[in-house]
C-alpha positions in Angstrom: -51.3 -50.9 2.6 -50.3 -54.4 1.6 -52.1 -55.0 -0.9 -50.9 -51.6 -2.8 -47.3 -53.0 -2.5 -47.8 -56.1 -3.9 -49.6 -54.2 -7.0 -46.6 -52.2 -7.5 -44.3 -55.5 -7.2 -46.5 -57.0 -9.8 -46.8 -54.1 -12.0 -42.6 -53.8 -11.6 -42.2 -57.4 -12.6 -44.4 -57.1 -15.4 -42.8 -54.1 -17.0 -39.4 -56.1 -16.3 -40.5 -59.0 -18.2 -42.2 -56.8 -21.1 -39.1 -55.0 -21.3 -36.8 -58.3 -21.5 -39.6 -60.0 -24.7 -40.1 -56.7 -26.5 -36.6 -55.0 -26.3 -35.5 -55.7 -29.8 -38.5 -53.7 -31.2 -36.8 -50.8 -29.4 -33.2 -51.3 -30.0 -33.5 -52.2 -33.6 -35.6 -50.3 -36.3 -34.4 -52.5 -39.8 -35.7 -51.6 -43.0 -36.1 -55.0 -45.0 -35.6 -55.5 -48.6 -36.4 -58.2 -50.7 -33.9 -60.3 -51.8 -34.1 -59.6 -55.7 -33.9 -55.5 -54.6 -31.6 -53.8 -57.1 -29.3 -50.9 -56.2 -28.8 -48.1 -58.0 -26.4 -45.5 -57.4 -24.6 -42.8 -60.1 -21.1 -43.9 -58.8 -19.3 -47.1 -58.8 -20.2 -49.9 -56.7 -20.9 -53.5 -56.4 -23.2 -55.5 -54.3 -21.4 -57.7 -51.6 -22.7 -61.0 -50.0 -20.8 -62.8 -46.8 -22.1 -65.9 -46.5 -21.1 -66.7 -42.9 -22.5 -70.3 -42.3 -25.5 -71.8 -43.7 -28.6 -69.7 -43.7 -26.7 -66.8 -42.9 -25.8 -64.3 -45.5 -24.5 -60.6 -44.6 -25.2 -58.1 -47.4 -23.0 -55.3 -48.2 -22.2 -52.5 -50.5 -18.9 -51.7 -51.7 -18.0 -48.3 -53.4 -14.7 -47.9 -55.2 -12.5 -45.8 -56.9 -9.5 -46.3 -58.9 -5.8 -46.5 -56.7 -7.8 -46.3 -53.6 -5.8 -45.3 -50.3 -7.1 -47.7 -48.1 -11.1 -48.6 -47.0 -13.4 -47.4 -44.6 -15.9 -50.2 -43.3 -18.9 -48.4 -42.3 -21.1 -50.0 -39.1 -24.2 -48.0 -39.6 -26.9 -47.1 -36.7 -30.0 -48.7 -35.6 -32.6 -47.9 -38.1 -33.0 -48.4 -42.3 -30.8 -50.3 -44.4 -27.4 -49.6 -46.3 -29.6 -48.8 -48.9 -30.3 -45.3 -47.3 -26.8 -45.3 -45.4 -25.2 -45.4 -48.2 -25.3 -41.8 -49.2 -23.0 -41.1 -46.7 -20.1 -43.1 -48.5 -19.4 -40.0 -50.5 -17.9 -38.7 -47.1 -15.2 -40.9 -47.7 -14.9 -41.9 -51.5 -14.1 -38.1 -52.1 -10.8 -38.7 -50.6 -10.0 -41.5 -52.6 -11.0 -44.5 -50.2 -13.0 -47.2 -51.0 -16.0 -47.9 -48.7 -18.1 -50.9 -47.6 -21.2 -50.6 -45.7 -23.2 -54.1 -44.5 -26.4 -54.6 -42.9 -26.7 -56.4 -39.6 -29.0 -59.4 -39.2 -32.5 -58.6 -40.2 -31.6 -55.6 -41.9 -32.0 -54.9 -45.6 -31.3 -58.3 -47.6 -29.4 -59.9 -44.6 -30.5 -62.9 -42.9 -30.3 -64.6 -39.8 -31.8 -64.4 -36.3 -30.5 -61.7 -33.9 -28.2 -62.0 -30.9 -25.2 -59.7 -29.8 -22.5 -62.8 -30.0 -23.8 -63.7 -33.6 -23.6 -60.1 -34.7 -20.2 -59.7 -33.7 -19.1 -63.2 -35.1 -20.7 -61.7 -38.5 -18.7 -58.3 -38.5 -15.6 -60.0 -37.5 -16.1 -62.7 -40.6 -16.7 -59.7 -42.9 -13.5 -57.9 -41.6 -11.6 -60.9 -42.0 -13.0 -61.2 -45.7 -11.5 -57.9 -46.6 -8.5 -58.4 -45.6 -8.1 -60.9 -48.2 -7.8 -58.0 -50.5 -6.8 -55.1 -48.2 -4.1 -55.0 -45.8 -5.1 -54.0 -42.2 -2.5 -50.9 -42.3 -5.2 -49.6 -44.9 -8.6 -50.2 -43.2 -10.1 -47.7 -41.3 -13.0 -48.8 -39.0 -15.8 -46.5 -38.6 -19.2 -46.8 -36.4 -22.0 -44.9 -36.0 -24.2 -45.1 -33.4 -25.4 -48.4 -32.5 -22.7 -49.2 -34.9 -20.2 -47.7 -32.6 -20.1 -51.0 -30.0 -19.5 -53.4 -33.6 -16.5 -51.1 -34.6 -15.0 -50.8 -31.3 -15.1 -54.7 -30.8 -13.4 -55.1 -34.4 -11.0 -52.7 -33.8 -9.9 -54.4 -30.4 -9.6 -57.8 -31.6 -7.7 -56.8 -35.1 -5.3 -54.4 -36.0 -6.7 -51.3 -38.5 -5.2 -48.1 -39.2 -7.7 -46.0 -37.3 -11.0 -46.3 -35.3 -13.7 -43.7 -36.2 -16.6 -43.5 -33.8 -19.5 -41.4 -34.5 -21.8 -40.7 -31.3 -20.9 -43.5 -29.8 -22.4 -44.8 -26.0 -20.0 -45.7 -23.2 -21.8 -49.3 -22.9 -25.5 -50.0 -23.8 -26.6 -50.7 -20.4 -25.9 -46.9 -19.8 -28.0 -45.8 -22.7 -30.9 -47.8 -20.8 -30.4 -46.6 -17.9 -31.0 -42.8 -19.2 -34.7 -43.9 -19.9 -35.8 -46.6 -17.6 -33.1 -46.3 -14.5 -35.0 -48.3 -11.8 -34.9 -51.5 -14.0 -31.9 -54.2 -13.7 -30.7 -53.6 -17.1 -27.9 -56.0 -16.5 -29.9 -58.8 -16.0 -32.7 -57.6 -18.6 -30.8 -56.3 -21.7 -29.5 -58.9 -24.2 -27.3 -56.6 -25.9 -24.8 -54.9 -23.5 -22.3 -53.9 -26.4 -19.4 -52.7 -23.8 -17.7 -50.4 -25.8 -16.2 -49.2 -22.6 -14.3 -52.5 -22.2 -13.4 -53.1 -25.8 -12.0 -49.6 -26.4 -9.1 -50.4 -23.6 -7.9 -53.0 -26.3 -7.6 -50.8 -29.3 -4.3 -50.2 -30.0 -4.7 -47.7 -33.2 -5.6 -44.3 -32.5 -9.3 -43.6 -32.3 -11.2 -40.4 -33.3 -14.6 -39.7 -31.5 -17.0 -37.2 -33.4 -19.8 -36.2 -31.3 -22.4 -33.5 -31.1 -22.5 -31.2 -28.3 -26.6 -31.1 -28.1 -26.9 -34.8 -28.8 -29.8 -35.9 -26.6 -29.9 -39.7 -27.2 -26.5 -40.3 -26.5 -25.4 -37.1 -24.4 -21.5 -36.3 -25.1 -20.8 -37.0 -21.6 -20.6 -40.9 -23.0 -17.8 -39.8 -25.2 -15.9 -37.8 -22.5 -16.1 -40.8 -20.6 -14.8 -43.3 -23.3 -11.9 -40.8 -24.1 -10.8 -40.9 -20.1 -10.2 -44.8 -20.4 -6.9 -43.8 -22.6 -6.4 -40.3 -23.4 -3.2 -40.5 -25.1 -4.8 -42.6 -27.9 -8.2 -41.4 -28.5 -8.8 -38.0 -29.6 -12.5 -36.5 -29.1 -13.5 -34.1 -31.6 -16.5 -31.6 -30.3 -19.1 -30.8 -32.9 -20.6 -27.9 -31.5 -24.2 -27.0 -31.8 -24.4 -30.9 -33.4 -27.2 -33.4 -32.4 -27.4 -37.0 -32.5 -28.5 -37.6 -36.3 -27.3 -34.3 -38.1 -23.7 -34.2 -37.7 -23.2 -34.4 -41.6 -24.7 -31.1 -42.0 -21.9 -29.3 -40.1 -19.2 -28.2 -42.0 -17.1 -29.0 -39.5 -17.6 -32.7 -39.5 -16.5 -32.8 -42.9 -13.5 -30.8 -42.0 -12.4 -33.4 -39.6 -13.2 -36.2 -41.6 -11.3 -34.9 -44.4 -8.1 -33.9 -42.2 -8.0 -37.6 -40.4 -8.2 -39.1 -43.9 -5.7 -36.9 -45.3 -3.3 -37.3 -42.5 -2.9 -40.9 -43.2 
């Protein structure tokens, strides 16, 4: 019996070490692009580079229109690169908003070794760079899935017009606990992304869109976030929506239209 307990303990420790050292492979699924890759789109755009520090460069795309009402800063999910995510820019520039999408470190053409602190600093650098051209009162921060944590932190540390979260998580720890509830994620995870803590400090109105059939990040995450400040947070339920298909629902586009036209 004692030998069995030893094997169980050793197996548990081995799993914990495995999770600690390989977690990035499960969290991030980037598409890497060669530095000479050329983006091609049928609408006006320009490629952006944000030189955060020596050897650290964040790549972005800026879709622009004449006489924009403002800017949407879009933080995408944990997969692909802005090459693929750029298709969602049309959901915003059709309402006369410029759109900027950026890739995290190791995604697309962006460079640098990832850490939560450094990635958050990168996004703050991007935001401050955009403030040189756009007044904060005309900047809307949009975070999709993984990007919702970055969006919440930027909104907490600055004063954008609105914060829009698409399928957000209460905290990254809560997401991990769904899949391996028996592991001490508080100590194992190198990425905590505490949306729950940051959203308390957001002073602008926050809109949350979440599918009622989201199996990756259940809607209860958004319900708990709304409860933190129901006066300042509007939860919009997309009935029947999953985690990756909200733009396929007319309701999603109707709500985006209403949010942007109300500005």
